[in-house]
N, C-alpha and C positions, 0 to 999 in steps of 0.2 A: 501494500499499500505506500504508495505516497505521499508528502505533503501536502497534497492540495487534496488529495482527498481524502486525508486524514481531516482536514478541517471541516469539509463541509457532509461528515460525518457525523462529526464530534459528541451532536448530544445526542445519535443513536445506541451509543456503548460505552460505560462509564468511564472501562480502562481504558481510551482515550484520552481521558484527560487527565489522567499522569499522565498520559506521552507528549500533552500537549502544555504542559505543568514546565516539565521539563525543558524541554523547548524552548517554551519562554527563559524559562531562567539558563540556562545552555546557548545561544542564540549565538556564537561564535563556533560552538561545535557540529552544533547542528548546518550548520552551512559549509564543513570546514570535511568534511564528512566524503566527499565527491574528489581531494586532494589527498584525501591521506590511502598512502599503502597498509589498509586494516589485516592485520594475522586473521585466521581461521580459531574460531572454534580450539579445533586441536592444537592449532601450533600454542594458543593462552593457553590449554591444555598442559601441553607440555611443559613451555617455560613454567607453568607452579609448582608441575610435578621434577622436575629434572633441574635445576637454576635454582644456587646456594639464592635466598632471600629474608634478607634481616628483614623480622615487624619491628614497627616501632610504632607505640603510640601518643603521638602528641605532635599536634598538629605542628610547632617548631622545626620538627622534623625532616619533614616533608618537602621536596624540592619544588618549591614556588616556582624558581624563574625553569626547572624543568616543564612546569604544565602551561605554562605560561610561550614559551617555545615555542609548545606545540600546540597552540590557538584553546585553549582551556581557559575560558576568559570569561566563569557566566557577569554575565549583564557588564561587560566589561572591566569585568576587575579580577584581582588575582583570586583565585580558588579557596584558598587560605587564611585571605583574609574573612572573609563568611564562616568560617566553622572554627568548630572549637571539639576542648578533645573529651573523650571519655566523661561522661559520668554529669560533664556539664550540661548548664541548661543551653535553650536553644528553640532552637520557632517547630515545632513537629507538625501545625494540620498547619493548614493551609491559607486560616487567617491570619495577616502581617500585620502590627503592628511599629516593626521597622527597632523596632528598641533589642530586638534578642538579632540572636545569629543564624544560618535561617539550613545550616547546619552541620555535625555531629560528626568531630572520625572514629569510627568504628575499630580499624586501622589502618597501618600503609605495611605494604612488605617490597624491596630497593634491595641492589646490586649494582654494580657496574652498567649490568645494562639493560636493566628496563626499572621500573617503580606500577605498585597495581597502590590503587587507590581506594579504597571501601572506607564507605560516610552512607548517614541517616537525613533524608532529605523528607521532612513536612511535605506532608499534600492530605488532597481533598475527605482522604479512607485513612486516613493514620503518617506515618511515616514510610518511607519505603528504600528498602540500600541498594543504594547504587554503586556499581564499580565498574571504570576504568582500568585498562592500564597504558601508558608511554613503555615505547622503545625509545632511550635516549639514544644518540648524534652529535653527530659537528655536522654541519655547525649551529642546526637546530632539533630539537626531539621531535615526536611523533603517535600521533592517537594512535594504536592498535585494535580499543578495544572494546566500550563503551555497553554495560548490561544494567537491567532496576533486574533485582532477584524481585525471584518466589516469596510472598512474601509469607510459606508453613508452617515455621519454625516463630518460635516467641522470641522478639526484638532484645530480653536480656540472657535467650543462651544461642545467637551469632557466637562463631568463632570463627579461627583462618580453614580448620578445618572445612569448615559446614561452608562456608566462602567457597573455596577447593571445587567440593562436590558438588556445588550446585552446578558452575562453573561444567564440573565434569559431566555431569549428568542431564544436560541440558534443560535445569530446572530453573527457568527466568522468564521473566513478561516480553520483555524488553529486551531488542537485539540488533546490537549492532556491530559485523566482524566483517570479514573478507566474504562470506556466503552471502553475506543481506547485505551490503553494502547501499547510504542512502537507500533504507528499505526496513523499514520496522518495522521487523516481525513479535507479532504476539504468538507467543509457545503456548501460553495457555486453551482447553478446549471449549 
């Protein structure tokens, strides 16, 4: 389904509101998907399985410059500027006053070649887990994967192993990858 069809059908499917919300909050990302080299889900699974990734749990440990270089600039701002550490208060619903950060870090995993960012973002139905990955490069990094995970387990039960399992088992609501470049593929029945 392309973006035009998505916008025309937005009232027919409640799940599409999540995607519309994501596009509104990540306009630079959505515009750049056609120009990046996205990894396949298999490639991402291989990265998560085979590469040694260091887990980090603080926003200050995220490579804000690499994410900006990859074009991930929600509302034209650095992704870490509106994110808090795990456990801190953030805007978990769809009504925002502008006084609370919009995202809460679950965790990030990184090495010299890749960085995976897992964070909660508020939406109409409550928070959803967004997972994105970049490949670091010179002179700039590239967004290679973006997905919204199925909320089939409680928010406080998510772990790095659960994130990897959901990607491996294809348990994602919205997936943008090499198999679906520029296509917003809803994986739910």
